[in-house]
C-alpha positions in Angstrom: 2.4 19.9 13.8 3.7 22.2 10.5 2.3 22.4 7.3 4.0 20.2 4.4 6.5 21.8 1.8 5.4 19.9 -1.3 5.2 19.9 -5.0 2.3 18.0 -7.0 3.3 14.9 -9.2 3.1 16.6 -12.7 0.0 14.6 -14.2 -2.8 16.3 -15.9 -5.9 14.4 -13.8 -6.9 13.7 -10.5 -7.4 10.0 -8.7 -11.0 9.3 -7.3 -9.3 7.0 -4.3 -5.5 7.2 -5.2 -3.8 4.6 -3.0 -0.6 2.1 -3.2 2.1 4.2 -4.5 5.3 2.3 -5.2 8.7 3.1 -6.4 10.6 0.9 -8.9 14.3 1.8 -8.7 15.0 -0.1 -11.7 12.1 1.8 -14.0 12.9 4.9 -11.7 8.6 5.3 -12.0 6.0 5.9 -9.2 3.2 3.3 -9.3 0.0 3.7 -7.8 -3.7 3.0 -8.3 -7.1 4.5 -8.3 -9.1 1.8 -6.5 -12.5 3.6 -7.6 -11.8 4.2 -11.1 -10.3 0.6 -11.6 -6.8 2.4 -13.0 -3.3 1.2 -12.3 -1.0 4.5 -13.1 2.9 4.9 -13.4 5.0 7.8 -14.0 8.0 9.3 -13.8 8.4 12.1 -10.8 8.3 14.8 -13.3 4.8 13.7 -15.0 6.5 13.7 -18.6 6.1 10.2 -19.1 2.9 8.4 -17.7 0.9 5.3 -18.3 -2.6 4.1 -17.3 -3.9 0.5 -17.5 -7.5 -0.1 -16.6 -8.2 -3.2 -14.6 -11.2 -5.5 -14.8 -12.7 -4.2 -11.5 -11.5 -2.1 -8.5 -7.8 -2.7 -7.6 -6.8 -2.4 -4.2 -3.0 -2.1 -5.1 -0.2 -3.1 -8.1 3.3 -4.2 -8.0 6.0 -4.7 -10.9 7.0 -8.1 -11.1 10.3 -9.4 -12.1 9.6 -10.5 -15.5 8.3 -6.9 -16.7 4.3 -7.9 -16.1 2.8 -6.7 -12.5 0.6 -8.3 -10.1 -2.7 -6.5 -9.0 -5.0 -7.2 -6.2 -8.3 -7.2 -7.8 -11.9 -7.2 -6.3 -12.3 -10.8 -6.3 -8.5 -11.9 -5.8 -5.1 -11.7 -7.4 -4.1 -11.1 -11.0 -1.3 -10.8 -13.3 -1.2 -8.8 -16.4 1.3 -9.0 -18.8 1.7 -7.2 -22.4 1.4 -10.4 -24.4 -1.4 -12.4 -22.0 -3.4 -9.7 -20.7 -5.3 -9.9 -17.4 -4.7 -13.6 -15.8 -6.4 -14.5 -12.3 -3.9 -16.5 -10.4 -5.6 -17.0 -7.2 -9.4 -16.7 -6.5 -10.3 -15.2 -2.9 -11.5 -17.1 -0.5 -14.3 -14.7 0.5 -17.8 -13.3 -0.9 -16.5 -10.7 -3.4 -20.0 -8.8 -3.5 -19.1 -7.1 -0.2 -15.5 -7.7 0.0 -12.3 -6.7 -1.9 -8.6 -6.4 -1.9 -7.3 -3.7 -0.4 -3.7 -2.7 0.4 -0.5 -4.9 -0.4 3.5 -5.0 -1.3 6.2 -7.4 -1.6 8.7 -8.0 0.7 12.5 -8.1 0.4 12.3 -11.8 -1.0 9.9 -10.5 -3.7 6.4 -12.4 -1.7 3.8 -10.4 -2.1 1.5 -9.6 1.2 -2.0 -8.3 1.0 -5.3 -7.9 2.7 -9.1 -7.9 2.3 -11.8 -5.6 3.4 -15.4 -5.8 4.4 -17.1 -3.1 2.0 -19.0 -1.7 4.6 -16.5 -1.6 6.9 -18.9 -3.0 9.9 -17.6 -6.9 10.1 -14.6 -8.4 11.0 -14.7 -10.9 8.3 -11.6 -9.9 6.2 -8.4 -11.5 6.4 -4.5 -11.1 5.5 -2.6 -13.3 3.3 1.0 -13.7 1.5 2.1 -15.5 -1.3 4.9 -18.4 -0.5 6.8 -20.0 -3.4 3.8 -19.1 -5.5 1.1 -20.2 -3.1 -1.9 -17.8 -1.3 -1.2 -18.4 2.3 -3.6 -16.8 5.0 -1.7 -15.4 7.9 -4.7 -14.3 9.9 -8.2 -13.6 9.9 -10.6 -11.3 12.0 -9.6 -8.0 10.2 -12.5 -5.2 9.2 -10.0 -3.1 6.6 -6.4 -4.4 5.9 -4.3 -1.3 4.8 -0.8 0.1 5.6 2.2 -2.5 5.8 5.9 -2.7 5.7 9.0 -3.8 7.3 11.7 -2.8 9.3 15.5 -2.1 7.7 16.6 -5.2 9.5 13.4 -7.2 8.2 12.8 -8.5 12.0 9.4 -6.1 12.8 6.5 -6.1 10.5 3.8 -3.1 11.0 0.4 -3.6 9.8 -2.9 -1.5 9.8 -6.2 -2.6 10.7 -7.9 1.0 9.9 -11.4 0.5 11.4 -9.7 -0.8 14.6 -7.8 2.5 14.4 -4.5 0.6 15.3 -1.0 0.0 13.8 0.3 -3.3 15.1 3.5 -4.6 14.8 5.0 -8.3 14.8 8.3 -9.9 15.4 9.0 -11.4 11.8 11.7 -13.7 10.8 13.2 -12.1 8.1 13.9 -15.5 5.9 10.7 -17.5 6.4 8.6 -14.6 7.0 7.0 -15.8 10.1 5.1 -13.3 12.6 5.0 -13.5 16.3 4.4 -11.5 19.5 1.8 -9.1 17.9 1.3 -5.9 19.9 -0.2 -2.1 19.2 2.6 0.1 17.9 0.3 3.3 17.6 -3.3 3.7 18.1 -5.6 6.5 16.9 -8.4 8.6 17.9 -11.6 8.8 16.9 -11.9 11.7 14.3 -9.7 10.0 12.0 -8.0 6.9 11.0 -4.6 5.1 10.3 -4.4 4.3 6.5 -1.4 3.4 4.3 2.7 3.7 5.5 5.7 3.3 4.8 9.3 2.6 6.9 12.5 4.9 6.2 16.1 3.8 6.5 16.0 4.8 10.5 13.0 2.5 11.3 10.5 5.2 11.6 7.4 4.9 10.5 5.3 7.4 8.3 1.2 7.0 8.3 -1.3 8.6 6.3 -4.3 9.7 8.5 -8.0 9.4 6.6 -10.2 12.3 7.6 -7.0 13.4 9.6 -5.4 15.4 6.6 -1.9 14.6 7.8 1.0 12.3 7.8 2.7 11.3 11.5 6.1 9.7 11.5 6.5 7.3 14.4 10.0 6.6 15.8 10.6 2.8 16.3 9.3 2.8 19.7 5.9 4.0 18.6 6.5 7.8 20.0 5.3 10.3 17.6 8.4 12.6 15.6 7.0 14.6 12.9 3.3 15.6 12.1 2.9 17.1 8.6 -0.3 18.8 7.7 -1.7 18.5 3.9 -4.0 20.4 2.3 -6.5 17.5 1.9 -8.3 15.7 4.1 -7.9 12.3 3.0 -4.2 11.5 2.4 -4.2 7.7 1.9 -0.5 6.1 1.7 3.0 6.9 1.1 6.2 5.7 -0.3 10.0 7.4 -0.5 10.9 7.7 -3.8 13.5 9.7 -6.1 17.1 8.3 -7.0 18.2 8.9 -3.2 14.8 8.1 -1.8 14.6 11.1 0.2 11.2 12.2 -1.2 7.8 11.0 0.2 5.2 10.9 -2.6 1.7 10.4 -0.9 -1.7 9.6 -2.6 -5.1 11.2 -1.5 -8.8 10.9 -2.2 -11.3 13.1 -3.9 -14.7 11.6 -2.8 -16.3 14.8 -1.7 -16.4 18.4 -2.0 -15.0 18.6 1.8 -11.7 16.9 0.8 -9.8 19.6 -0.7 -9.2 21.5 -3.8 -6.0 19.6 -4.4 -7.7 16.1 -3.4 -6.8 13.3 -5.6 -3.3 14.7 -6.3 -0.1 12.8 -5.3 2.3 15.1 -3.3 5.6 14.9 -3.1 7.6 16.1 0.0 11.0 16.5 0.8 12.5 15.1 3.6 16.0 14.7 5.4 15.6 11.0 5.8 15.7 8.3 3.3 13.0 5.2 2.4 14.2 1.7 1.7 14.3 0.3 -1.8 11.5 -1.9 -2.8 11.8 -5.3 -4.6 10.1 -6.4 -7.8 7.3 -9.5 -7.1 8.6 -13.0 -8.0 7.1 -14.5 -10.4 7.0 -18.4 -9.4 8.0 -21.1 -11.9 4.5 -21.9 -12.8 3.9 -18.5 -13.9 2.2 -16.8 -10.8 0.2 -17.9 -7.5 -1.5 -21.4 -7.0 -5.5 -20.9 -6.2 -4.8 -23.3 -3.3 -5.0 -21.8 -0.2 -3.0 -23.0 3.0 -3.7 -22.2 6.5 
């Protein structure tokens, strides 16, 4: 393990629970959320241009859409926000939002959203994982405690998924066109003491995973063996995403929940790497303007 070389994203304030970094190659901005603050944020990497959008409730993820709005996973379901219409719920969650909420999510290369829920006390496998298909929300699988990091291999043929409380990152075979998942297996497993959080995949097919309570980012080769471990000066890094003009900088969000989290806790770290990431796709707006409330099994 080695200490990470980094700069800080140049914004004035820190997040309580920063999460979900997402790089928009079109707008050249980093998007991320503060779950506890119920805030969606975006900024240029120098911090000169920065904006905040207050959400109606805690927000697990946010992804800009292909018409200038954005989709966000809020406590009780999936919402869309536009400058004209404001907030509109496009899917009411099929769960009890008093003790469950949406957590991490991303768009695939077709612009479909994939996201999961978590049990707030993190003691029951009562959450699930979903995706949007042609504007409908589809439950992919259940039996989840804390749905977290997700990403796809460069060819789209492997999907990576984290259930934090299981301390496992799973790999699935993924049909790049239909998104159908099969052959679930353990890709990486963490010991007690820290848990896998958000992740991203680079152009070489390696997985970069944040370790909550572990104070580090781990890079896994496609075969699941550890390649690089980068130590950060915070206890709870939460997720990672490649950003910048050449996608060679790793942006890492972090949490600032206790005095033990570190002096820089809640900051966004910018770490130069010798690899590059994969471009993200804005979420696709269905013809009817968003996802349907219907759920298919």
